[in-house]
C-alpha positions in Angstrom: -22.7 13.0 -5.1 -19.7 10.8 -6.0 -18.4 10.4 -10.1 -18.8 6.6 -10.7 -15.6 5.1 -12.1 -15.2 2.9 -14.7 -14.5 -0.7 -15.6 -10.4 -0.7 -14.5 -10.8 2.4 -12.0 -12.7 -0.2 -10.0 -10.6 -2.8 -10.8 -7.3 -0.7 -9.4 -9.6 0.6 -6.8 -10.1 -3.0 -5.3 -6.4 -3.5 -5.9 -5.2 -0.5 -3.8 -8.2 -1.7 -1.5 -6.5 -5.2 -1.0 -2.8 -4.3 -0.6 -4.0 -1.3 2.0 -5.2 -4.1 4.0 -2.2 -6.0 3.7 -0.1 -2.7 4.3 -1.5 -2.2 7.8 -0.5 -6.2 8.7 3.4 -4.5 7.3 2.6 -2.2 9.6 2.1 -4.1 12.4 4.6 -6.0 12.4 7.4 -3.8 12.0 6.2 -1.7 15.0 6.9 -5.3 16.2 10.2 -5.6 14.6 10.6 -1.5 16.5 8.9 -3.0 20.3 11.4 -6.0 20.0 14.5 -3.6 18.9 14.2 -2.0 21.8 13.9 -4.5 24.6 17.6 -5.1 22.8 15.5 -8.6 21.2 16.8 -10.4 18.3 14.5 -9.1 15.5 15.9 -11.4 12.9 11.8 -13.6 12.9 10.7 -10.0 12.7 12.7 -9.7 9.5 11.8 -12.9 7.7 8.4 -11.9 8.1 8.2 -8.7 6.9 9.8 -10.5 4.4 6.7 -12.7 3.2 3.9 -10.4 4.6 5.7 -7.9 1.7 6.0 -10.7 -1.7 2.0 -11.0 -1.3 1.7 -7.0 -2.2 4.2 -7.0 -5.0 2.3 -9.8 -6.5 -0.3 -7.9 -6.7 0.9 -3.9 -7.3 3.2 -5.4 -10.8 0.0 -5.0 -12.4 -1.6 -2.0 -12.4 1.5 0.4 -9.5 4.6 -1.1 -10.3 6.9 1.8 -9.1 5.0 1.3 -5.6 6.2 -2.3 -6.0 9.2 -1.8 -6.1 9.2 0.6 -3.4 7.6 -3.0 -1.4 10.2 -5.5 -2.9 13.6 -2.3 -1.4 12.1 -2.9 1.6 12.0 -6.6 1.8 15.5 -5.8 0.6 15.8 -3.8 3.5 14.5 -6.3 6.8 16.4 -8.4 4.8 19.6 -7.0 5.8 21.8 -7.1 7.7 23.8 -4.7 10.5 22.5 -2.2 12.9 18.7 -2.4 14.2 17.9 0.6 15.0 19.1 1.4 11.1 17.0 -1.3 9.7 13.1 -0.5 12.1 14.2 3.3 10.9 14.7 2.4 7.2 11.1 -0.1 7.1 9.0 2.7 9.7 10.0 5.1 6.5 9.5 2.4 3.8 5.4 1.7 5.5 4.8 5.7 6.1 6.2 6.0 2.8 4.2 2.7 1.3 0.5 4.3 2.6 1.3 7.5 1.2 1.7 6.8 -2.6 -1.3 4.5 -1.5 -3.3 7.7 -0.9 -1.9 8.7 -3.8 -2.2 6.0 -6.3 -6.2 6.1 -4.7 -6.8 9.5 -5.5 -5.7 9.9 -8.5 -7.3 6.8 -10.1 -10.7 8.0 -8.3 -9.8 11.3 -10.4 -7.9 9.3 -14.0 -11.6 6.6 -14.0 -14.0 9.8 -13.4 -16.8 9.2 -15.7 -19.9 11.6 -16.3 -23.2 11.8 -16.3 -24.3 12.4 -19.4 -27.6 14.5 -19.8 -29.2 11.9 -21.5 -28.5 8.9 -18.5 -30.5 11.8 -16.4 -33.7 11.6 -14.5 -36.0 14.7 -14.6 -35.5 14.3 -10.3 -31.7 14.7 -10.5 -32.0 18.2 -12.7 -34.6 19.2 -9.2 
């Protein structure tokens, strides 16, 4: 049986779940950007979309997960840079992978830190059987 979480833990997990949804959208944009770069098309519109998709993620994560938020902000800077499209796409792909990993680690750490153990008094006789 999974342990229950206290209220701050539940709020943090809700934030991380929302961040995961936005990250999936960001990942899709980066992959479309990579496909356009592979076809030697302009990726400037994708760069703009990545920056727009990342802004709400930074705002969402900043209060509780500042370092993860800073990573997203760094990805937005990379998306806005000029230079080789291939280098930019590679950096964004690596950034998305790192972001997904950081979100998973944050979620498992939150579950670990905010776990509430059941007291002996709150257990019913059926639980001990």
